[in-house]
N, C-alpha and C positions, 0 to 999 in steps of 0.2 A: 373217283376219290378227289376231294378238294382240300384246299388249305384254307383254314378259317381260324384265326387266333382268338376270336371271340369265345370259342368253346373251351379254352385252355384254363379255365378258372380252377380246375381241380386236379389235373394229372400230377403236378409236382408234389402235392401233399400226399396223394395216393401212393406214389412211388416211394416216397420217404417212409410212409407208414408200413408198407410191406417189408422193405428190406432192413429198416432200422430195428424192427422187432424180431427179425430172424437171426438175428445176429447177436519142351521149348526147343526149336531146330538144333540149337547148339548143345542142349542137354546139360546136366549138372557138371561141375568141374571135375569130379571123380566119383566113382560108385559110392564111396563113404559119405558123400554129401547129399544123397537122395532124400527127398521129403517123403513122409509116410502118407498113407491114404487119408488118415484123419487130418493131417496138416494141410493137404491140398484142398480138402473140402472146406476148411476154414478160410483158406486164401480165396477160394471161389466165392463164398458167401460175402466176404468182406469187400471184394472188388465191386459187387453190386451196391453195397452200402456206401463205398467211397464215391461211386458214380453219382448217386442221388443225394449225397450230402450237400452238393452244390445248389440244390433247389431250396433256397431259404424261404420261399414263399410261392404262392400260386400265380404270380404275374406272368403274362405272356412274354415279357422281355427276357425271360430266362431261356428262351429258344433263340436260335440264330445268334449265339454269342459265346464267348469263352469266359468261364468263371474259374477263379482260383480259390479253393476252400480249404480250411484246415482238416486234417485227419489226425488220428492219434500219432504223435511223433513227427509229423511232417505236413505236407500239403499235397493236394491233387488238383490239377488243372483239367477242366472238362469243357470241350467244345461241343455244343449241341446244334444239330442241323435244323432246317426248317421242317416243322411238323406237317404231316398230312392227316386230315380229319375226314371221317365218313360217319354221318349220322343217320343213314337210311335205316339201319337196324341196330338200335342202341347207339353206342358211341365207340368208334375205333380210332386210335391215335397211333401213328407210326412215325418214328424219327431216328436218324442216325446220330452217332456220337463218336468222339475220340477222347480218351482220357490218359493222363500221364501222372501216376502217383510218384511222389518223391519222398522217401523216408517214412512211409505209412506203416504203422506197426499193427500186426495181426495178432491178437491175444490167443494163447493156447492154454490148455489145462495145466494146472500146477504153477502158473505164473510165468511160463515161458512165452516167447513171442517170435514172430518172423517179421523182419523189416523188408518191405518191397519197394523197388524202384522200377519205373518204366524202362524197358529196353527193346524198342524205343518207347513202347506204350501199348495200350489196348484200344480196341474200337469195335464197332458193330452196330446193331440196330435194336430198337426197343419197340415192341408192339403191345398195346394195352387195349382191352375191350371191357365194356361195362354196359349194363342196361339202365342203371340209375345210380345216382351218387348222393350220399354214401350208399353202399350196398355191395352186391356181389360183383366181382371183377376177376379177370385173368390177365396175366402179363408174361411176356417172353422177352428175355434179354440175351442176345448173342454177344459173347465176349471172346475176342481173338486178338493175338498180338504176342508180345514178348515181355518178360519180366527178369529182373535181377533180384536175388534174395539173399539175406543173411539171417541166420537163426541165432537165438541167444546162447545156444551151445556150440557156436562157431562153425556151423555148416554154411556153405554158400554155393551159389550156382547161377547160371543163366539158362532160361528155358522158355519154351513156347507155351502158349495158352490157347485152347480152343474148346470153349464150354458154352452150353446153353443152360440158362437159369430160368426156370418157369415157376410161376406162383399162381395159385388159385384160391380165392377165399372171399371173405366179406370185410369191407372196410367200415369201421364205426369210429368216429372221432372221439366219442366219449368212452367207449369200451376198448378201443384199440382194434387193430386188424387181427384176423385169425384165418387160418387156412393151411394149405400144404404147399411145399416147395420141392422141386426136383432139380438136380444138377447132373448133367450128362456131358461127357467129353473127356479131354485130357489136359493135365497141367504137369509140366516137367516130366513127361513120359508116363505119368500115373493115370490110369483110366478111372474115371469117376462115374458111378451110377448110384446116386444118393437120393433118398426121399425122406423128408422130415416135416415137422410142423413149424409154423411161423406165427 
């Protein structure tokens, strides 16, 4: 596998398109503050959205740098590592990241919301493959770390995150992306096994 930034003209846009359209060791402070299954699924989806909101364009300089971008209600800082590229069979891109959301609001049904902060933050790696662009692609995002949350109905807690977010579908800049996504792992002690469309 080799590193070649010349091939990075599309990954940022692809990552945005997938996640923007789909959208803890200490445990909660007490049992009454537990998040529900539906709530942790929305938190997991939005963490991927926050991660890729920093990709404002397809330029290679978005790698090996730290970006601070707005999120609903706050900001998220994202540090992106050096990408590895393999073009022997289609295109494979792999890179590490660290992210720290501060005051980011996750919307829920009925107008409620969850505000999350890094505690200390999340990190992991991203793996994306495609045979042509735009076109079919798959992506895997590993998300691990810690969060502090407060809900609009006054629940709060500190918890661990260990989730894998996978997406598979077709990217079309004119029609938008379409496909399926899966979330598996745990957030705040709640086990997730979710499949949906994006």
